[in-house]
C-alpha positions as CSV (number, residue, x, y, z in Angstrom):
1,M,-23.9,-2.4,-11.5
2,S,-22.7,-3.3,-8.0
3,T,-25.1,-2.9,-5.1
4,K,-23.1,-4.8,-2.4
5,P,-21.0,-2.8,0.1
6,F,-17.4,-1.9,-0.8
7,H,-14.2,-2.1,1.2
8,L,-12.2,0.8,2.6
9,A,-8.4,0.9,3.5
10,W,-5.9,3.5,4.3
11,F,-2.4,4.0,2.6
12,L,-0.2,5.4,5.4
13,Q,3.0,7.1,4.4
14,G,5.9,5.7,6.4
15,S,6.8,8.8,8.3
16,S,4.5,11.3,10.2
17,A,7.4,13.8,9.9
18,Q,6.4,14.3,6.2
19,A,3.5,16.5,7.3
20,W,5.7,18.7,9.5
21,G,5.3,21.9,7.5
22,E,1.5,21.6,7.0
23,A,-1.3,23.2,8.9
24,W,-3.0,21.2,11.7
25,T,0.1,19.1,12.3
26,G,1.2,20.7,15.6
27,H,4.8,20.0,16.6
28,I,5.1,16.8,14.6
29,G,8.7,17.9,13.5
30,Q,9.7,17.3,17.2
31,T,7.4,14.5,18.1
32,W,7.5,12.3,15.0
33,M,9.4,9.5,16.8
34,E,6.4,8.9,19.1
35,P,3.9,6.4,17.6
36,E,0.8,8.0,19.1
37,L,-0.4,9.6,15.9
38,F,-0.3,6.3,14.0
39,L,-1.9,4.4,16.9
40,N,-4.7,7.0,16.9
41,L,-5.1,6.4,13.2
42,A,-5.4,2.7,13.7
43,R,-8.0,3.2,16.4
44,S,-9.9,5.7,14.4
45,L,-10.1,3.6,11.3
46,E,-11.1,0.6,13.3
47,R,-14.0,2.6,14.7
48,A,-14.9,3.4,11.1
49,C,-14.7,-0.3,10.2
50,F,-11.9,0.0,7.6
51,D,-10.6,-3.3,6.3
52,Y,-6.9,-2.4,6.7
53,V,-4.1,0.1,7.1
54,L,-1.3,-0.3,4.6
55,L,2.1,0.9,5.9
56,E,4.1,2.2,3.0
57,D,7.9,2.1,3.3
58,S,11.3,2.6,1.7
59,S,14.7,1.7,3.0
60,Y,16.9,4.6,1.8
61,V,17.3,8.3,1.8
62,G,16.4,9.7,-1.7
63,E,19.1,11.4,-3.8
64,S,17.4,11.3,-7.2
65,F,17.3,15.1,-7.7
66,N,20.5,16.8,-8.6
67,G,22.3,13.8,-7.3
68,S,21.9,15.0,-3.8
69,T,20.0,14.1,-0.6
70,E,19.4,17.8,0.1
71,I,15.8,18.3,-1.1
72,Y,14.7,15.1,0.5
73,L,16.2,15.8,3.9
74,K,15.3,19.5,3.9
75,N,11.6,18.9,3.1
76,G,11.2,15.5,4.9
77,L,10.4,13.6,1.7
78,S,10.0,10.0,2.7
79,V,12.5,10.5,5.5
80,P,13.0,9.8,8.4
81,R,11.4,6.3,8.3
82,Q,10.9,3.8,11.1
83,D,10.8,0.1,10.6
84,P,7.2,-0.9,9.6
85,S,7.3,-4.2,11.5
86,V,7.6,-2.3,14.8
87,I,4.9,0.2,14.0
88,A,2.6,-2.7,12.8
89,A,3.2,-4.6,16.0
90,L,2.3,-1.6,18.1
91,M,-0.9,-1.0,16.0
92,T,-2.0,-4.6,16.6
93,Q,-1.9,-4.0,20.3
94,V,-4.4,-1.1,20.3
95,T,-6.9,-2.6,17.9
96,S,-8.8,-5.9,17.7
97,R,-10.4,-6.2,14.2
98,I,-8.7,-4.0,11.6
99,G,-6.0,-5.5,9.3
100,I,-2.5,-4.2,9.5
101,V,-0.4,-4.5,6.4
102,P,3.3,-3.5,6.6
103,T,5.5,-3.2,3.5
104,F,8.5,-5.5,3.2
105,G,10.8,-5.7,0.1
106,T,11.8,-9.1,-1.2
107,Y,15.3,-7.8,-1.9
108,A,15.8,-6.9,1.8
109,Y,14.8,-10.1,3.5
110,H,15.7,-13.8,3.0
111,P,12.4,-15.6,2.6
112,Y,12.8,-17.5,5.8
113,L,13.3,-14.3,7.8
114,L,10.4,-12.7,6.1
115,A,8.1,-15.7,6.6
116,R,9.0,-15.9,10.3
117,L,8.5,-12.2,10.8
118,V,5.1,-12.1,9.2
119,A,3.9,-15.3,10.9
120,T,4.9,-13.8,14.3
121,L,3.0,-10.6,13.5
122,D,0.0,-12.6,12.5
123,Q,0.2,-14.5,15.8
124,V,0.5,-11.4,18.1
125,S,-2.4,-9.8,16.2
126,G,-4.8,-12.7,16.4
127,G,-4.8,-13.2,12.6
128,R,-4.9,-9.6,11.4
129,I,-1.7,-9.2,9.5
130,G,-1.1,-8.7,5.8
131,W,2.1,-8.2,3.8
132,N,2.5,-5.6,1.1
133,A,4.9,-7.5,-1.1
134,V,7.2,-5.2,-3.1
135,T,10.1,-6.2,-5.3
136,G,11.9,-2.9,-4.9
137,S,12.7,-0.3,-7.5
138,S,15.7,1.8,-6.3
139,D,19.3,1.1,-6.9
140,F,20.1,3.2,-3.7
141,A,18.0,0.8,-1.7
142,A,19.7,-2.2,-3.2
143,M,23.1,-0.7,-2.3
144,N,22.1,-0.6,1.3
145,F,21.9,-4.4,1.2
146,G,25.2,-5.0,-0.5
147,M,24.0,-5.1,-4.1
148,Q,25.3,-3.0,-7.0
149,G,21.7,-2.2,-8.0
150,M,18.3,-3.7,-8.5
151,P,17.9,-6.6,-10.9
152,E,16.0,-5.8,-14.2
153,H,12.3,-5.0,-13.8
154,D,10.8,-8.3,-15.0
155,L,13.5,-10.4,-13.5
156,R,12.5,-9.0,-10.1
157,Y,9.1,-10.4,-10.5
158,D,10.5,-13.8,-11.6
159,M,12.4,-13.8,-8.4
160,A,9.4,-12.7,-6.4
161,D,7.3,-15.6,-7.9
162,E,9.8,-18.1,-6.4
163,Y,10.0,-16.0,-3.2
164,M,6.3,-16.3,-2.7
165,E,6.5,-20.1,-3.3
166,V,9.1,-20.4,-0.5
167,C,7.1,-18.2,1.9
168,R,3.9,-20.1,1.3
169,G,5.7,-23.4,1.9
170,L,7.2,-22.1,5.1
171,W,3.8,-20.8,6.4
172,G,2.4,-24.2,5.5
173,S,5.2,-26.2,7.2
174,W,3.0,-26.4,10.3
175,E,-0.5,-27.9,10.0
176,P,-3.1,-25.8,11.8
177,D,-3.6,-28.4,14.5
178,A,0.0,-29.3,15.0
179,I,0.1,-27.7,18.5
180,V,-1.9,-30.2,20.7
181,A,-0.8,-29.0,24.1
182,D,-1.8,-32.3,25.7
183,R,-0.6,-32.0,29.3
184,K,-1.6,-35.6,30.2
185,K,0.4,-37.1,27.4
186,G,3.2,-34.6,27.8
187,I,3.0,-33.5,24.1
188,L,3.1,-29.9,23.1
189,V,3.6,-30.3,19.3
190,D,2.7,-33.3,17.1
191,H,5.9,-33.8,15.2
192,T,4.2,-35.6,12.4
193,K,2.3,-32.4,11.5
194,V,5.5,-30.2,11.1
195,R,7.6,-30.8,8.1
196,A,10.7,-29.4,6.3
197,V,10.3,-27.4,3.1
198,N,13.7,-28.3,1.6
199,H,13.4,-25.7,-1.2
200,S,16.3,-25.4,-3.6
201,G,15.4,-23.2,-6.5
202,R,16.9,-20.8,-9.1
203,F,17.1,-17.9,-6.7
204,Y,16.4,-19.1,-3.1
205,S,17.0,-22.1,-0.9
206,T,15.8,-22.9,2.6
207,R,15.3,-26.0,4.7
208,G,12.5,-25.1,7.1
209,P,10.2,-25.7,8.9
210,L,9.5,-22.4,10.5
211,N,10.3,-22.5,14.2
212,S,7.7,-19.8,15.0
213,G,4.7,-22.1,14.7
214,P,1.7,-21.6,12.4
215,P,0.2,-18.2,11.6
216,P,-3.5,-18.0,12.7
217,Q,-4.7,-17.2,9.2
218,G,-2.6,-20.1,7.7
219,Q,-1.5,-17.8,5.0
220,P,-1.3,-14.1,5.9
221,V,-3.1,-11.7,3.5
222,I,-0.9,-10.6,0.6
223,A,-1.3,-7.1,-0.8
224,Q,0.3,-5.9,-4.0
225,A,0.4,-2.8,-6.3
226,G,1.1,-4.2,-9.7
227,G,1.0,-1.5,-12.3
228,S,3.0,-2.8,-15.3
229,S,1.9,-5.8,-17.3
230,R,4.3,-8.1,-15.5
231,G,3.3,-6.6,-12.1
232,R,-0.3,-7.2,-12.9
233,R,0.4,-10.9,-13.6
234,F,2.3,-11.2,-10.3
235,A,-0.5,-9.5,-8.4
236,A,-3.2,-11.7,-10.1
237,T,-1.2,-14.8,-9.1
238,H,-0.5,-14.0,-5.5
239,A,-2.5,-11.1,-4.1
240,D,-5.5,-11.1,-1.9
241,T,-5.9,-7.3,-2.3
242,I,-4.4,-5.0,-4.9
243,V,-4.1,-1.2,-4.6
244,V,-4.0,0.7,-7.8
245,H,-4.0,4.3,-9.2
246,A,-6.1,4.1,-12.4
247,K,-7.1,7.6,-13.6
248,G,-10.9,7.8,-14.3
249,V,-13.7,5.3,-14.3
250,E,-12.9,3.7,-17.7
251,A,-9.3,3.1,-16.6
252,M,-10.5,1.6,-13.3
253,K,-12.8,-0.8,-15.1
254,A,-10.1,-1.7,-17.6
255,Y,-7.6,-2.4,-14.8
256,R,-10.0,-4.6,-12.9
257,E,-11.0,-6.6,-16.0
258,D,-7.3,-7.1,-16.9
259,V,-6.4,-8.4,-13.5
260,H,-9.5,-10.7,-13.4
261,K,-8.4,-12.1,-16.8
262,Y,-5.0,-13.0,-15.4
263,M,-6.6,-14.4,-12.2
264,I,-8.8,-16.7,-14.3
265,E,-5.7,-17.9,-16.3
266,Q,-4.2,-18.8,-12.9
267,G,-7.2,-20.8,-11.9
268,R,-8.3,-18.2,-9.3
269,K,-11.7,-16.7,-8.7
270,P,-11.8,-12.9,-9.2
271,S,-13.9,-12.5,-6.1
272,D,-10.9,-13.9,-4.0
273,C,-8.9,-10.7,-4.6
274,K,-10.2,-7.2,-3.7
275,I,-9.0,-4.4,-5.9
276,L,-8.9,-1.0,-4.1
277,F,-8.5,2.3,-6.0
278,L,-6.6,5.3,-4.6
279,I,-8.5,8.3,-3.6
280,N,-7.8,11.6,-1.9
281,P,-11.2,13.2,-1.0
282,I,-11.4,16.9,-0.1
283,I,-14.2,17.5,2.3
284,G,-15.9,20.7,3.5
285,E,-19.0,21.6,5.5
286,T,-20.3,23.1,2.3
287,E,-19.6,22.6,-1.4
288,D,-18.0,26.0,-1.6
289,E,-15.7,25.4,1.3
290,A,-14.5,22.1,-0.2
291,K,-13.9,23.8,-3.6
292,E,-11.8,26.5,-1.9
293,R,-9.8,23.9,-0.1
294,R,-9.2,22.1,-3.4
295,K,-8.0,25.4,-5.0
296,R,-5.5,25.9,-2.2
297,R,-4.1,22.4,-2.5
298,Q,-3.7,22.8,-6.3
299,A,-1.9,26.2,-5.8
300,L,0.4,24.6,-3.2
301,A,1.2,21.8,-5.6
302,L,2.2,24.2,-8.3
303,E,4.6,26.0,-5.9
304,R,6.3,22.7,-5.1
305,I,7.2,21.4,-8.6
306,E,10.8,20.6,-7.6
307,E,9.7,18.7,-4.5
308,R,7.2,16.7,-6.5
309,L,9.8,16.0,-9.2
310,A,12.1,14.8,-6.4
311,H,9.5,12.4,-5.1
312,F,8.6,11.3,-8.6
313,G,12.3,10.7,-9.3
314,K,12.6,8.6,-6.2
315,V,10.1,6.0,-7.4
316,T,11.2,6.1,-11.1
317,N,15.0,6.3,-10.5
318,I,15.1,9.4,-12.8
319,D,17.1,12.5,-11.7
320,F,14.9,15.2,-13.1
321,G,17.3,17.8,-11.7
322,Q,19.7,17.0,-14.5
323,F,17.2,18.2,-17.2
324,D,16.1,21.7,-18.2
325,L,12.6,21.8,-16.6
326,D,11.4,24.1,-19.4
327,K,12.0,21.5,-22.0
328,P,10.4,18.0,-22.6
329,L,11.8,14.9,-20.9
330,P,14.1,13.4,-23.5
331,D,12.6,10.4,-25.3
332,H,15.6,8.1,-24.4
333,V,14.9,8.3,-20.7
334,T,13.7,4.9,-19.4
335,T,13.3,3.4,-15.9
336,N,14.1,0.2,-14.1
337,G,11.9,1.5,-11.3
338,H,8.1,2.0,-11.4
339,Q,7.4,1.7,-15.1
340,Q,3.6,2.5,-14.8
341,N,4.5,5.9,-13.3
342,L,6.7,6.9,-16.2
343,E,4.2,5.6,-18.7
344,N,1.5,7.8,-17.0
345,Y,3.8,10.8,-17.2
346,R,4.5,10.2,-20.9
347,K,0.8,10.1,-21.7
348,I,0.2,13.4,-19.9
349,A,3.3,15.1,-21.2
350,N,2.5,14.9,-24.9
351,G,5.5,16.9,-25.9
352,R,5.2,19.5,-23.2
353,S,8.0,20.7,-20.9
354,I,8.7,18.9,-17.6
355,R,7.5,21.9,-15.7
356,E,4.2,22.1,-17.7
357,T,3.7,18.4,-17.4
358,M,4.1,18.4,-13.6
359,A,1.7,21.4,-13.4
360,S,-1.0,19.2,-15.0
361,F,0.2,16.0,-13.4
362,N,-2.6,16.1,-10.8
363,A,-1.2,16.1,-7.3
364,V,-4.6,16.5,-5.7
365,D,-6.8,13.7,-7.1
366,Y,-5.9,10.1,-7.7
367,S,-8.4,7.7,-9.4
368,I,-11.3,10.1,-9.3
369,E,-12.0,13.7,-8.2
370,L,-13.8,13.8,-4.8
371,T,-14.6,17.3,-3.6
372,G,-17.6,18.3,-1.6
373,T,-19.6,17.7,1.6
374,P,-19.5,14.3,3.3
375,D,-22.8,13.4,1.7
376,S,-22.0,14.5,-1.9
377,V,-18.6,12.7,-1.7
378,A,-20.2,9.5,-0.4
379,A,-22.8,9.7,-3.2
380,R,-20.0,10.0,-5.8
381,M,-18.1,7.1,-4.3
382,G,-21.2,5.0,-4.6
383,E,-21.9,6.0,-8.2
384,V,-18.3,5.2,-9.3
385,M,-18.1,1.9,-7.5
386,A,-21.4,0.8,-9.0
387,E,-20.1,1.6,-12.5
388,V,-16.7,0.0,-11.9
389,G,-18.2,-3.1,-10.3
390,G,-16.1,-3.0,-7.0
391,D,-14.2,-3.7,-4.8
392,G,-13.4,-0.5,-2.8
393,Y,-11.2,2.5,-2.1
394,L,-7.8,3.1,-0.6
395,F,-7.5,6.5,1.0
396,A,-4.1,8.0,0.1
397,M,-4.2,11.3,2.0
398,P,-0.7,12.8,1.6
399,N,-0.1,14.2,5.1
400,V,-2.2,12.6,7.8
401,H,-3.2,14.5,11.0
402,R,-6.0,14.4,13.5
403,R,-8.2,16.7,11.6
404,T,-8.0,14.5,8.5
405,L,-8.9,11.5,10.6
406,A,-11.9,13.2,12.1
407,E,-13.2,14.3,8.7
408,I,-13.2,10.7,7.5
409,E,-14.3,8.9,10.7
410,D,-16.9,11.3,11.8
411,G,-17.9,12.9,8.5
412,L,-17.5,10.8,5.4
413,V,-17.8,7.2,6.8
414,P,-21.2,7.9,8.5
415,A,-22.5,9.3,5.2
416,L,-21.3,6.1,3.4
417,Q,-22.9,3.9,6.1
418,D,-26.2,5.8,5.9
419,R,-26.3,4.9,2.2
420,G,-25.5,1.3,2.9
421,L,-22.2,1.5,1.0
422,V,-19.8,0.3,3.7
423,R,-20.1,-2.0,6.8
424,K,-21.2,-0.7,10.2
425,A,-19.6,-3.6,12.1
426,Y,-16.9,-6.2,11.4
427,E,-18.3,-9.6,10.4
428,H,-15.3,-11.6,11.7
429,K,-12.2,-11.5,13.9
430,Q,-9.6,-12.2,11.3
431,F,-8.4,-10.0,8.4
432,R,-8.9,-12.4,5.5
433,D,-12.4,-13.3,6.6
434,N,-13.4,-9.6,6.7
435,L,-11.9,-9.0,3.3
436,L,-13.9,-11.8,1.8
437,A,-17.1,-11.1,3.7
438,F,-18.5,-9.3,0.6
């Protein structure tokens, strides 16, 4: 049973416009281009001593429902999206301790470009940048970068293994003390401490070194979300933090044990990678108020079956609009997208129709149900983490707004702190050091 504090992070959907039709969102449909909401979020979560904010992203407009972009554009499903590197850079300038983790797809950037971009962000943030490394899943996204479609699922991870090798080589092309800035000798950089990479592999080649100089952390923090068996092996090899949706305490424990097994096989210590489980707490001033809010969210989810199918189809590359929703999903349907999502769907479906399955495909909870007052939710989070063994939680609130932030910063986090479950102050200046502090 774990008695040490656990870590907190926030999964930020890539567009504030997605919340435009919800209560408490003001005129976000008109003001979504302005970054102030996201900057407020970064400030708020830093006051609450979160480890990091993960900026989720995609680089295409969905059209995986009835072969059309209509439902995505009409309802603001993952669109419009702004470039996460810009938002991340702005966030670093209004904070001083919290980690900022933008998402970049390996299919969209040459390794040199990505390594230089991430190193630069790490520099301007004072060593607080991570990279959520994704291999991509959508053929539509691939087409935006001149490809016919995404490579096969496991091949994408083979490519990503080499991609990581190249990036790490480039980040290491400058020794930490290469910049001497000796005015008397007239030497800015010791050229003996900067070297070419000269990588020529199966998928990528680059000469190097980076011309941006060394990142303050040496190697920026790597985040990953490996769900499939191949994805888990990739995450266990490369990630410093993993975000995962595992339904229920037993599934959470099994996932953690599985990844730790892979890490040990790679010669890594399990304590070097923090596994954070997705949650979506529903908080009220009383238990009854929280339960009523939960009922309203569940009812709303049932009203939006087609929107949910459109979003689910976007990540699985399956056009659910082509099927009769009152019949089961045909057995022959497979995916080259997020395989774990489809596997979870199949488990829940158990022969039921698509509509019935989505009705029970919980859109309110993620890893565990958390409904109640700040104190009761904090207590439950502590109980579950003690049983699972660590390492923390990733808040995946679907549509962020200022009220949501206040409930977490001013309600839930103080209750967690009072129980000694999370930090009250940052231990270090840099992201990785805080992540490894406990």
